[in-house]
N, C-alpha and C positions, 0 to 999 in steps of 0.2 A: 448245819446246813445239809440239805439232801444232796446225794451224789447221783440222783436220777438224771438221765440224759435230758429229758424234756425240761427239767428245772434248770439245769446248767445252761442249756442253749437259750433260755429266755431270761437269764440273769445278766445284768450289766453292772460291772464294778466301776466305781469312781476312783481313779488313781491320781494322787497328788492334787486333789480338789479341782480336777479338770472336768467340769460338768458339760462343756460343749461337746467334747468327744464322746462322753457317755450318752448324751442326748442323741447325738448322731447315730451311735450304735443302736440305741433303743428304737429310734425311728426306722432304721434299716430292718431290724428284727420284726417290728410290727408290720412293715410293708411286705416283707417276704412271707410272713405267716398270714397275710391278708386279714389281720385282726380289725383294723379300722374299717375296711370295706364291709366286713361282716356286721360290725356295729351299725354302720350307716344303713345297711340293707335291712336290719331288724329294728330300725328306729321307729318306723311307722307300720301300721297294719296294712297289708296289701290283700285285696280280695283274691280268692283262689283263681278266678278267671284272669285277672290281671297278672298274677304270678305265672300262670301257664303261658300267657303271651310273652312275658318277660323271659322265661326260660327258653321258649322257642326262638325268640330273637337272638339271645345270647348263643344258642346252639348254631343258628344260621351264620352269625358273625364268625364263630370259630371255624366252621366248615369253609366259609368263603376265604378267611385268612389262610387256612391251611392250603387250600387250592391255589391261591395266589402265590404263596410261598413256594409251592411246588413248581409253578410255571416260571417264577423268577429264577429259581435254582436251575431249571432246565435251560433257560435263556443265557444264564451266566456261564454255562459250561463252555470250555474252549475246545474240547476234543471232538465236537460233533462235526459231521461233514457239511460242506456248503450245500444248502438246498437249491441254489440257483447257479449251477456251474455254467461258465460261458463257453 
């Protein structure tokens, strides 16, 4: 067996014939490495113009999500002064 890090991090050992926990670990590894998403993404051919639109949409969603997270973190701060003093 290889002692290479990438091999070990993607290896699931079955202990005491407990396949449920091994399957759970395998699903977690594939979800974290986004293997299933990559397989689904490459399942069908996508025209280059559609791929560009898809990439632009994903980029916009990431930027929007980052901006919203920044606003939410700002609003959740407790140490800011009251903007409407009486």
